[in-house]
MIDOSE-1310 file (N, C-alpha, C; in nm, 2 decimals, decimal comma, always signed):
residues 167
mail	+3,01/-6,09/+3,57/+3,02/-6,12/+3,44/+2,96/-6,26/+3,42; +2,89/-6,28/+3,31/+2,82/-6,40/+3,28/+2,86/-6,45/+3,14; +2,86/-6,57/+3,12/+2,88/-6,63/+2,98/+2,76/-6,72/+2,96; +2,66/-6,66/+2,88/+2,54/-6,73/+2,87/+2,52/-6,79/+2,73
epls	+2,59/-6,75/+2,63/+2,58/-6,82/+2,50/+2,72/-6,85/+2,45; +2,74/-6,94/+2,36/+2,87/-6,98/+2,31/+2,94/-6,87/+2,25; +3,07/-6,86/+2,27/+3,16/-6,76/+2,21/+3,12/-6,62/+2,24; +3,08/-6,60/+2,37/+3,04/-6,47/+2,41/+3,09/-6,44/+2,55
vect	+3,11/-6,31/+2,58/+3,15/-6,26/+2,71/+3,05/-6,15/+2,74; +3,00/-6,15/+2,86/+2,91/-6,04/+2,91/+2,96/-5,97/+3,03; +2,93/-5,84/+3,04/+2,97/-5,76/+3,16/+2,88/-5,64/+3,17; +2,89/-5,57/+3,28/+2,82/-5,45/+3,31/+2,92/-5,34/+3,33
shse	+2,89/-5,23/+3,26/+2,97/-5,11/+3,28/+2,89/-5,01/+3,37; +2,95/-4,94/+3,46/+2,88/-4,86/+3,55/+2,90/-4,71/+3,52; +2,97/-4,68/+3,41/+2,99/-4,54/+3,37/+3,03/-4,53/+3,23; +3,02/-4,41/+3,17/+3,07/-4,39/+3,04/+3,22/-4,41/+3,03
eqtq	+3,29/-4,37/+3,14/+3,44/-4,39/+3,14/+3,47/-4,53/+3,14; +3,40/-4,61/+3,22/+3,42/-4,76/+3,22/+3,39/-4,82/+3,08; +3,29/-4,78/+3,02/+3,26/-4,83/+2,88/+3,37/-4,80/+2,79; +3,43/-4,68/+2,80/+3,54/-4,64/+2,72/+3,66/-4,72/+2,75
rlgs	+3,69/-4,75/+2,88/+3,80/-4,83/+2,92/+3,79/-4,98/+2,86; +3,66/-5,03/+2,86/+3,64/-5,16/+2,80/+3,68/-5,16/+2,65; +3,64/-5,05/+2,59/+3,67/-5,04/+2,44/+3,82/-5,03/+2,42; +3,89/-4,96/+2,51/+4,04/-4,95/+2,51/+4,11/-5,08/+2,52
rlga	+4,06/-5,16/+2,61/+4,11/-5,30/+2,64/+4,10/-5,38/+2,51; +3,98/-5,38/+2,45/+3,96/-5,45/+2,33/+4,04/-5,40/+2,21; +4,05/-5,27/+2,20/+4,12/-5,20/+2,09/+4,27/-5,24/+2,09; +4,33/-5,26/+2,21/+4,47/-5,30/+2,22/+4,50/-5,44/+2,17
llpr	+4,39/-5,52/+2,15/+4,41/-5,66/+2,10/+4,37/-5,68/+1,96; +4,32/-5,58/+1,89/+4,27/-5,60/+1,76/+4,38/-5,61/+1,65; +4,38/-5,72/+1,58/+4,48/-5,73/+1,47/+4,43/-5,66/+1,34; +4,52/-5,65/+1,25/+4,48/-5,59/+1,12/+4,37/-5,68/+1,06
havv	+4,28/-5,61/+0,99/+4,16/-5,68/+0,92/+4,05/-5,72/+1,02; +4,06/-5,67/+1,15/+3,95/-5,70/+1,24/+3,83/-5,61/+1,21; +3,71/-5,67/+1,24/+3,58/-5,59/+1,22/+3,51/-5,60/+1,35; +3,47/-5,48/+1,40/+3,39/-5,48/+1,53/+3,26/-5,41/+1,50
aiqg	+3,15/-5,48/+1,52/+3,02/-5,43/+1,49/+2,95/-5,40/+1,62; +2,93/-5,27/+1,64/+2,88/-5,22/+1,77/+2,73/-5,18/+1,75; +2,65/-5,25/+1,83/+2,50/-5,23/+1,82/+2,44/-5,18/+1,95; +2,34/-5,10/+1,94/+2,27/-5,04/+2,05/+2,19/-4,92/+2,01
elga	+2,09/-4,89/+2,09/+2,00/-4,78/+2,06/+2,07/-4,65/+2,07; +2,00/-4,54/+2,02/+2,06/-4,41/+2,04/+2,09/-4,38/+2,18; +2,21/-4,33/+2,21/+2,25/-4,30/+2,34/+2,30/-4,42/+2,43; +2,31/-4,53/+2,36/+2,36/-4,65/+2,44/+2,50/-4,65/+2,48
gkts	+2,58/-4,57/+2,41/+2,73/-4,56/+2,44/+2,82/-4,62/+2,33; +2,76/-4,64/+2,21/+2,84/-4,70/+2,10/+2,96/-4,61/+2,07; +2,95/-4,48/+2,06/+3,06/-4,39/+2,03/+3,16/-4,39/+2,14; +3,12/-4,39/+2,27/+3,21/-4,39/+2,38/+3,29/-4,52/+2,38
farg	+3,23/-4,63/+2,35/+3,30/-4,76/+2,34/+3,40/-4,75/+2,22; +3,36/-4,70/+2,10/+3,44/-4,69/+1,99/+3,56/-4,59/+2,02; +3,54/-4,49/+2,09/+3,64/-4,39/+2,13/+3,75/-4,47/+2,21; +3,71/-4,56/+2,30/+3,80/-4,64/+2,37/+3,88/-4,73/+2,28
igeg	+3,81/-4,79/+2,18/+3,88/-4,88/+2,09/+3,99/-4,80/+2,02; +3,96/-4,68/+1,97/+4,06/-4,60/+1,90/+4,18/-4,57/+1,99; +4,15/-4,54/+2,12/+4,26/-4,51/+2,21/+4,35/-4,63/+2,23; +4,29/-4,75/+2,26/+4,36/-4,87/+2,28/+4,44/-4,92/+2,16
wgae	+4,38/-4,90/+2,04/+4,44/-4,94/+1,92/+4,56/-4,85/+1,88; +4,55/-4,73/+1,93/+4,66/-4,63/+1,90/+4,63/-4,53/+1,79; +4,51/-4,50/+1,77/+4,47/-4,39/+1,68/+4,53/-4,26/+1,72; +4,58/-4,18/+1,62/+4,64/-4,06/+1,64/+4,54/-3,95/+1,70
qvlr	+4,42/-3,96/+1,65/+4,32/-3,86/+1,70/+4,21/-3,93/+1,78; +4,14/-3,86/+1,86/+4,03/-3,91/+1,94/+3,91/-3,94/+1,84; +3,85/-4,05/+1,85/+3,73/-4,08/+1,77/+3,61/-4,00/+1,81; +3,54/-3,95/+1,72/+3,42/-3,87/+1,74/+3,31/-3,94/+1,66
sptf	+3,19/-3,91/+1,69/+3,08/-3,97/+1,61/+3,08/-3,93/+1,47; +3,08/-4,03/+1,38/+3,09/-4,00/+1,23/+2,95/-4,00/+1,17; +2,84/-3,96/+1,25/+2,71/-3,97/+1,20/+2,68/-3,89/+1,07; +2,74/-3,77/+1,06/+2,71/-3,69/+0,94/+2,81/-3,72/+0,83
tiiq	+2,93/-3,76/+0,87/+3,03/-3,79/+0,76/+3,03/-3,94/+0,72; +2,96/-4,02/+0,80/+2,94/-4,16/+0,79/+3,07/-4,24/+0,81; +3,18/-4,20/+0,74/+3,31/-4,28/+0,75/+3,42/-4,18/+0,79; +3,49/-4,22/+0,90/+3,61/-4,14/+0,94/+3,73/-4,24/+0,94
ehrr	+3,84/-4,19/+0,89/+3,96/-4,27/+0,89/+4,06/-4,22/+0,99; +4,12/-4,31/+1,07/+4,21/-4,27/+1,17/+4,34/-4,35/+1,15; +4,45/-4,28/+1,16/+4,58/-4,35/+1,13/+4,65/-4,38/+1,27; +4,73/-4,49/+1,27/+4,81/-4,52/+1,38/+4,95/-4,48/+1,34
psdg	+5,01/-4,39/+1,41/+5,14/-4,34/+1,38/+5,25/-4,45/+1,38; +5,24/-4,54/+1,46/+5,35/-4,64/+1,48/+5,37/-4,73/+1,35; +5,26/-4,75/+1,28/+5,28/-4,84/+1,16/+5,20/-4,80/+1,04; +5,12/-4,69/+1,05/+5,05/-4,64/+0,94/+4,92/-4,71/+0,91
avly	+4,88/-4,81/+1,00/+4,75/-4,88/+0,98/+4,64/-4,78/+0,99; +4,52/-4,82/+0,94/+4,40/-4,74/+0,93/+4,29/-4,80/+1,01; +4,23/-4,72/+1,09/+4,10/-4,76/+1,16/+3,99/-4,68/+1,09; +3,89/-4,76/+1,04/+3,78/-4,70/+0,98/+3,66/-4,70/+1,08
hidl	+3,61/-4,58/+1,11/+3,50/-4,57/+1,21/+3,38/-4,53/+1,12; +3,28/-4,62/+1,12/+3,17/-4,61/+1,03/+3,04/-4,60/+1,11; +2,96/-4,51/+1,08/+2,83/-4,49/+1,15/+2,72/-4,50/+1,04; +2,64/-4,61/+1,04/+2,54/-4,63/+0,94/+2,40/-4,58/+0,97
yrva	+2,39/-4,50/+1,08/+2,26/-4,45/+1,12/+2,18/-4,39/+1,01; +2,25/-4,31/+0,93/+2,18/-4,23/+0,83/+2,17/-4,30/+0,69; +2,22/-4,43/+0,69/+2,22/-4,50/+0,56/+2,09/-4,58/+0,56; +2,00/-4,56/+0,46/+1,87/-4,61/+0,46/+1,85/-4,73/+0,36
qeed	+1,93/-4,72/+0,25/+1,91/-4,82/+0,14/+2,04/-4,89/+0,11; +2,02/-5,01/+0,05/+2,14/-5,09/+0,01/+2,22/-5,02/-0,09; +2,16/-4,95/-0,18/+2,24/-4,87/-0,28/+2,33/-4,77/-0,21; +2,29/-4,71/-0,10/+2,38/-4,62/-0,03/+2,50/-4,69/+0,02
lrnl	+2,48/-4,82/+0,07/+2,60/-4,89/+0,12/+2,70/-4,92/+0,00; +2,65/-4,95/-0,11/+2,74/-4,97/-0,23/+2,82/-4,84/-0,26; +2,75/-4,73/-0,26/+2,81/-4,60/-0,29/+2,92/-4,56/-0,19; +2,90/-4,61/-0,07/+3,00/-4,58/+0,04/+3,13/-4,66/+0,02
glee	+3,13/-4,77/-0,06/+3,24/-4,85/-0,07/+3,27/-4,94/+0,05; +3,16/-4,97/+0,12/+3,17/-5,05/+0,25/+3,24/-5,19/+0,22; +3,21/-5,25/+0,11/+3,26/-5,38/+0,08/+3,42/-5,37/+0,07; +3,46/-5,27/+0,00/+3,61/-5,25/-0,02/+3,68/-5,22/+0,11
ilda	+3,61/-5,14/+0,20/+3,67/-5,12/+0,33/+3,68/-5,24/+0,41; +3,58/-5,32/+0,41/+3,58/-5,45/+0,48/+3,68/-5,55/+0,43; +3,72/-5,53/+0,31/+3,82/-5,62/+0,25/+3,97/-5,57/+0,27; +3,98/-5,44/+0,32/+4,11/-5,38/+0,33/+4,20/-5,46/+0,43
edgv	+4,31/-5,50/+0,39/+4,40/-5,59/+0,47/+4,47/-5,51/+0,58; +4,49/-5,38/+0,56/+4,57/-5,31/+0,66/+4,48/-5,23/+0,76; +4,35/-5,25/+0,76/+4,27/-5,17/+0,84/+4,19/-5,25/+0,95; +4,14/-5,18/+1,04/+4,05/-5,22/+1,14/+3,92/-5,15/+1,12
vlie	+3,81/-5,21/+1,12/+3,68/-5,15/+1,09/+3,59/-5,15/+1,21; +3,54/-5,04/+1,25/+3,44/-5,03/+1,36/+3,31/-4,98/+1,29; +3,20/-5,05/+1,31/+3,07/-5,02/+1,25/+2,97/-5,00/+1,36; +2,91/-4,88/+1,37/+2,80/-4,85/+1,45/+2,67/-4,87/+1,36
wper	+2,57/-4,92/+1,42/+2,45/-4,96/+1,35/+2,47/-5,06/+1,24; +2,54/-5,17/+1,28/+2,58/-5,27/+1,18/+2,46/-5,35/+1,12; +2,35/-5,35/+1,19/+2,23/-5,42/+1,14/+2,18/-5,36/+1,01; +2,22/-5,24/+0,97/+2,18/-5,18/+0,85/+2,26/-5,24/+0,73
aael	+2,37/-5,32/+0,76/+2,45/-5,38/+0,66/+2,48/-5,52/+0,70; +2,38/-5,59/+0,76/+2,40/-5,72/+0,82/+2,46/-5,82/+0,73; +2,42/-5,82/+0,60/+2,47/-5,91/+0,50/+2,61/-5,89/+0,47; +2,67/-5,78/+0,50/+2,81/-5,75/+0,46/+2,91/-5,78/+0,58
ippe	+2,85/-5,79/+0,70/+2,94/-5,81/+0,82/+3,00/-5,96/+0,81; +3,13/-5,97/+0,81/+3,19/-6,10/+0,80/+3,17/-6,19/+0,92; +3,16/-6,32/+0,91/+3,14/-6,41/+1,02/+3,25/-6,40/+1,13; +3,37/-6,35/+1,10/+3,47/-6,34/+1,19/+3,47/-6,21/+1,27
aihv	+3,37/-6,13/+1,25/+3,35/-6,00/+1,32/+3,33/-6,02/+1,47; +3,37/-5,92/+1,55/+3,34/-5,92/+1,69/+3,21/-5,83/+1,70; +3,11/-5,89/+1,76/+2,99/-5,81/+1,78/+2,98/-5,77/+1,92; +2,95/-5,64/+1,94/+2,93/-5,58/+2,07/+2,79/-5,52/+2,08
kitp	+2,71/-5,57/+2,17/+2,58/-5,52/+2,19/+2,58/-5,45/+2,32; +2,54/-5,32/+2,31/+2,53/-5,24/+2,43/+2,39/-5,20/+2,46; +2,35/-5,24/+2,58/+2,21/-5,22/+2,63/+2,21/-5,13/+2,75; +2,14/-5,01/+2,75/+2,13/-4,93/+2,87/+2,05/-4,99/+2,97
lset	+2,10/-4,99/+3,10/+2,03/-5,04/+3,21/+1,98/-4,93/+3,30; +2,05/-4,82/+3,30/+2,01/-4,70/+3,37/+2,08/-4,58/+3,30; +2,07/-4,46/+3,36/+2,14/-4,35/+3,29/+2,29/-4,37/+3,27; +2,35/-4,44/+3,36/+2,50/-4,46/+3,35/+2,54/-4,60/+3,33
krhl	+2,46/-4,70/+3,36/+2,49/-4,84/+3,36/+2,46/-4,90/+3,23; +2,55/-4,99/+3,17/+2,53/-5,05/+3,05/+2,56/-5,20/+3,06; +2,48/-5,28/+2,99/+2,51/-5,42/+2,98/+2,58/-5,44/+2,84; +2,69/-5,51/+2,84/+2,77/-5,53/+2,71/+2,78/-5,68/+2,69
vfst	+2,75/-5,72/+2,57/+2,77/-5,86/+2,52/+2,87/-5,86/+2,41; +2,98/-5,93/+2,42/+3,08/-5,94/+2,32/+3,07/-6,08/+2,26; +3,06/-6,09/+2,13/+3,04/-6,23/+2,07/+3,10/-6,24/+1,93; +3,12/-6,36/+1,89/+3,16/-6,38/+1,75/+3,11/-6,52/+1,71
qdth	+3,12/-6,55/+1,58/+3,08/-6,68/+1,53/+3,21/-6,75/+1,49; +3,32/-6,70/+1,51/+3,45/-6,75/+1,46/+3,54/-6,79/+1,57; +3,59/-6,91/+1,57/+3,67/-6,97/+1,68/+3,81/-6,89/+1,69; +3,86/-6,85/+1,57/+3,99/-6,77/+1,58/+3,96/-6,64/+1,65
twqi	+3,86/-6,57/+1,61/+3,83/-6,44/+1,68/+3,79/-6,46/+1,82; +3,74/-6,58/+1,86/+3,71/-6,61/+2,00/+3,83/-6,60/+2,08; +3,95/-6,63/+2,03/+4,07/-6,62/+2,10/+4,10/-6,48/+2,14; +4,07/-6,39/+2,06/+4,08/-6,24/+2,09/+3,99/-6,21/+2,21
llef	+3,87/-6,26/+2,21/+3,77/-6,23/+2,31/+3,82/-6,30/+2,44; +3,87/-6,42/+2,43/+3,93/-6,48/+2,56/+4,04/-6,40/+2,62; +4,13/-6,35/+2,53/+4,24/-6,27/+2,58/+4,19/-6,14/+2,64; +4,08/-6,08/+2,58/+4,02/-5,96/+2,63/+3,96/-5,99/+2,77
rkrt	+3,89/-6,10/+2,78/+3,83/-6,14/+2,91/+3,94/-6,16/+3,02; +4,05/-6,22/+2,98/+4,16/-6,25/+3,07/+4,22/-6,12/+3,12; +4,25/-6,03/+3,03/+4,32/-5,90/+3,06/+4,23/-5,81/+3,14; +4,10/-5,82/+3,11/+4,00/-5,73/+3,17/+3,95/-5,78/+3,30
fgf	+3,92/-5,91/+3,31/+3,86/-5,96/+3,43/+3,94/-6,06/+3,51; +4,06/-6,09/+3,45/+4,16/-6,18/+3,52/+4,14/-6,33/+3,51; +4,04/-6,37/+3,42/+4,03/-6,52/+3,40/+3,98/-6,54/+3,26
């Protein structure tokens, strides 16, 4: 694991299962109103990572790719909180973002928001978001960079690092 830029944590996953476990570790730490922006090319493992977040967060159902539905809502039975899993791959224009109600979802106080392809709505992603960039290194190996611009959110990433890597 390397820390090469401020407010970031980097690691390598060696399998889809490990990528999902990393997501689960992060999901267990997400407070209400958290935003996680997951970036990577097609097949990078964004949905596997998101599936892990849903598991760790406590979603009632397993997260699946919302590419065709664009937005899926998942409930947490313990407190009724909502996890919004959003895939912007098929969103091409700013007007489409407005029609989706993305700004309202990002403002929801009781929800956690996961966004795949966040670069398509970069101007709407709040500065306190956790950014996860997944880069394929081989068929099974992935390089992950977790970062934020916010010092409060950085505390979540520090706790993630401690629970995941022991320091």
